[in-house]
C-alpha positions in Angstrom: -10.5 -8.4 -7.8 -7.6 -9.3 -5.6 -7.2 -9.0 -2.0 -3.9 -7.2 -0.1 -3.7 -7.7 3.4 -1.5 -4.5 4.7 -0.2 -4.1 8.1 -1.1 -0.3 9.9 2.0 1.2 10.8 3.0 4.6 12.6 3.8 7.3 10.1 7.6 8.6 12.1 7.7 4.4 11.3 12.4 4.5 10.0 11.6 4.0 6.8 15.0 3.5 5.6 14.9 0.5 7.8 11.7 -0.9 6.9 12.9 -1.1 3.4 16.1 -2.5 4.1 13.1 -5.6 5.6 11.5 -6.1 3.2 8.4 -4.0 3.9 6.9 -1.2 2.1 5.8 1.9 3.4 2.7 3.1 2.4 0.0 5.8 2.7 -3.9 5.5 1.9 -6.0 8.4 2.0 -9.1 9.7 -0.5 -11.9 12.1 -0.2 -14.0 12.1 2.8 -11.6 10.3 5.4 -8.9 10.5 7.3 -5.5 9.7 5.0 -3.5 5.9 7.7 0.0 4.7 6.9 0.0 1.1 6.2 2.9 -1.7 4.8 3.1 -4.6 2.7 5.7 -7.0 2.3 7.4 -5.9 -0.9 7.5 -9.9 -3.0 3.5 -9.2 -2.2 3.4 -5.6 -4.1 5.6 -7.1 -6.5 3.5 -10.0 -7.5 -0.2 -7.6 -6.9 1.7 -5.0 -9.6 2.3 -7.7 -11.6 -1.0 -8.5 -12.9 -3.9 -7.5 -14.6 -6.3 -6.1 -11.8 -6.4 -2.4 -10.8 -9.3 -2.5 -8.5 -8.2 -4.5 -4.7 -10.0 -6.0 -1.5 -7.4 -3.9 1.0 -7.6 -5.4 4.6 -6.3 -4.3 8.0 -7.2 -4.4 11.6 -9.4 -1.8 11.3 -10.2 -1.2 7.7 -12.1 -3.0 5.2 -11.9 -1.0 1.6 -11.6 -1.4 -2.0 -9.1 0.6 -3.6 -6.7 1.3 -6.2 -3.0 1.5 -6.0 -2.8 5.4 -7.5 1.1 5.7 -7.7 4.3 4.3 -7.0 7.5 5.6 -6.0 10.5 3.6 -8.0 15.1 4.5 -6.8 15.6 6.1 -9.9 18.8 3.4 -10.5 17.3 0.1 -9.3 13.6 0.3 -9.4 13.3 -1.1 -6.1 9.1 0.4 -5.2 10.7 3.1 -2.1 6.7 4.1 -1.4 3.1 3.5 -2.9 -0.3 5.6 -2.1 -4.0 4.2 -2.2 -6.9 5.3 -3.0 -10.5 4.4 -1.8 -12.8 3.5 -4.7 -16.4 2.6 -2.1 -15.4 1.9 1.4 -16.9 -0.8 1.9 -16.8 -1.1 6.6 
């Protein structure tokens, strides 16, 4: 299982500025848990998306869980990643 290290972020952060700096915003949500906003380096996310694994071990400063990347929103013309959503499979804590 691949590991992803995500940074927690304020949901009100300027997402356009984040993308210009190579950071992709995302959100983790699931049943029986409160959703929280995260971010990841564009190069790391591209590397993970090009691999075959579907379930990832995700670590943030306050969470540790297994999740899959459910959806990736892309810019229609350039195909660059704009946003991603993770859905936890099993809460590890």
